[in-house]
KEKE-175474 format. One record per residue (C-alpha): x, y, z; residue in three letters. Coordinates in pm, whole numbers, padded with zeros to 5 digits, always signed. Layout:
residues N
XYZALA...
end
This chain:
residues 173
-01129+01768-06281MET-01300+01645-06596LYS-01618+01561-06412GLY-01762+01471-06077MET-02035+01246-05948ILE-02310+01462-05804VAL-02562+01310-05564VAL-02923+01430-05552ARG-03026+01284-05216VAL-03390+01384-05267ASP-03409+01145-05565LYS-03235+00840-05415CYS-03464+00544-05348LEU-03194+00335-05182GLY-03238+00066-05449CYS-02864-00012-05459LYS-02856-00036-05839SER-02541+00177-05823CYS-02373-00075-05591GLU-02451-00364-05822LEU-02340-00180-06136ALA-02016-00076-05968CYS-01936-00430-05857ALA-02004-00569-06204VAL-01797-00295-06370GLU-01502-00379-06145HIS-01540-00756-06188SER-01312-00961-06412LYS-01584-01050-06663THR-01788-00726-06649LYS-02102-00938-06698GLU-02354-00978-06415LEU-02430-01348-06455LEU-02064-01439-06488GLN-01944-01199-06217ALA-02165-01373-05959ILE-01960-01691-06008ASN-01612-01539-06003GLU-01365-01689-05756ASP-01326-01357-05577VAL-01663-01184-05559ALA-01661-00841-05721PRO-01673-00554-05475GLN-01864-00230-05510SER-01685+00100-05459ARG-02009+00281-05375VAL-02224+00212-05071THR-02583+00322-05023VAL-02630+00430-04663GLU-02970+00468-04504GLN-03052+00769-04288GLY-03373+00820-04090CYS-03564+00966-04383ARG-03323+00939-04672PHE-03078+00714-04852ALA-02752+00836-05000VAL-02492+00668-05218PRO-02143+00732-05082LEU-01830+00707-05293GLN-01496+00880-05320CYS-01544+01255-05352ARG-01208+01291-05531GLN-01075+01559-05294CYS-00863+01827-05459GLU-00589+01787-05197ASN-00666+01424-05127ALA-00547+01324-04778PRO-00535+00960-04890CYS-00269+01046-05150ILE-00071+01256-04903ALA-00060+00985-04637ILE+00007+00681-04859CYS+00362+00562-04775PRO+00407+00366-05098THR+00243+00614-05336HIS-00011+00348-05432ALA-00277+00619-05442LEU-00216+00880-05709TYR-00360+01099-05984ARG-00235+01072-06342ALA-00277+01450-06368ASP-00462+01728-06183LYS-00786+01655-06372ASP-00782+01281-06309SER-00953+01088-06030PRO-00760+00934-05743VAL-00675+00574-05838VAL-00485+00291-05676ILE-00196+00081-05795ASP-00279-00247-05620HIS+00076-00369-05680GLY+00210-00094-05455LEU-00058-00107-05183CYS+00063-00276-04864ILE-00272-00262-04686GLY-00149-00033-04408CYS-00496+00129-04386LYS-00360+00481-04334TRP-00572+00608-04623CYS-00883+00458-04460ILE-00809+00660-04147LEU-00734+00976-04346ALA-01043+00970-04569CYS-01287+01237-04443PRO-01583+01056-04603PHE-01514+00700-04485GLY-01539+00560-04837VAL-01209+00374-04866ILE-01233+00009-04763THR-01028-00307-04767LEU-01080-00546-05054ASP-01264-00869-04988SER-00936-01049-04918GLU-00828-00783-04668GLY-00494-00725-04840LYS-00527-00396-05027THR-00770-00108-05029ILE-01048-00043-05273THR-01214+00286-05363LYS-01415+00459-05631CYS-01210+00550-05936ASP-01501+00724-06110GLN-01486+00448-06371CYS-01212+00653-06538PHE-01174+00396-06818GLU-01545+00426-06904ARG-01525+00807-06890VAL-01223+00804-07124GLU-01439+00605-07371ARG-01710+00871-07347GLY-01935+00666-07118GLU-02078+00760-06779LEU-01952+00595-06460PRO-02136+00266-06402ALA-02317+00389-06091CYS-02448+00694-06276VAL-02567+00486-06574SER-02747+00241-06347ALA-02936+00494-06133CYS-03305+00468-06230PRO-03402+00803-06072THR-03094+01000-06185HIS-03000+01063-05822ALA-02641+01017-05941LEU-02524+01247-06216GLN-02186+01304-06377TYR-02122+01674-06433LYS-01844+01917-06494THR-01764+02180-06235LEU-01896+02448-06472ASP-02231+02267-06496GLU-02259+02244-06117VAL-02175+02613-06074ILE-02425+02715-06343SER-02703+02512-06181GLU-02629+02662-05840LYS-02642+03013-05986ARG-02974+02940-06155GLU-03118+02801-05830ALA-03000+03107-05637THR-03152+03345-05891LEU-03480+03153-05881LEU-03482+03167-05502GLN-03422+03544-05506ILE-03691+03591-05769GLU-03942+03393-05563ARG-03861+03585-05245SER-03905+03919-05425LEU-04242+03815-05568SER-04359+03688-05226GLY-04386+03333-05365ASP-04115+03166-05153ASP-04292+02832-05108LYS
end
């Protein structure tokens, strides 16, 4: 995968800027003031959910062996290649909802008309242009980040080494 959206729950304010940016990015006009007046209201592919003491943006996690792709009877859900996000061909979707049932994260929904599904596509067109996904760009606290797998692994290693170092020095606060 070229990149992934990483969520830092400790930084999320629950402001829903990501939801708004996503809806505008997937609107016909791609402009906030015009998108508000579109015949079919633009729909976000990310949802900020509120926990007891935290908020977290939820969107497609782009599973390696995506159950939504495997279960889709019309092959409307697919990847262009192994490094691409899961996308939908709305012309092939029959709205059977099997992918909604198969999604382990509950992030696939019906569109506002209830005819086909909608899901995060990681703003693949923006990424191909060298831009960040809309939700990532809009996040004021950088709770959403777009990273490569190598970057994520490197950060985890650094955090583990720091934790070991702190525990050896007796400063594990």
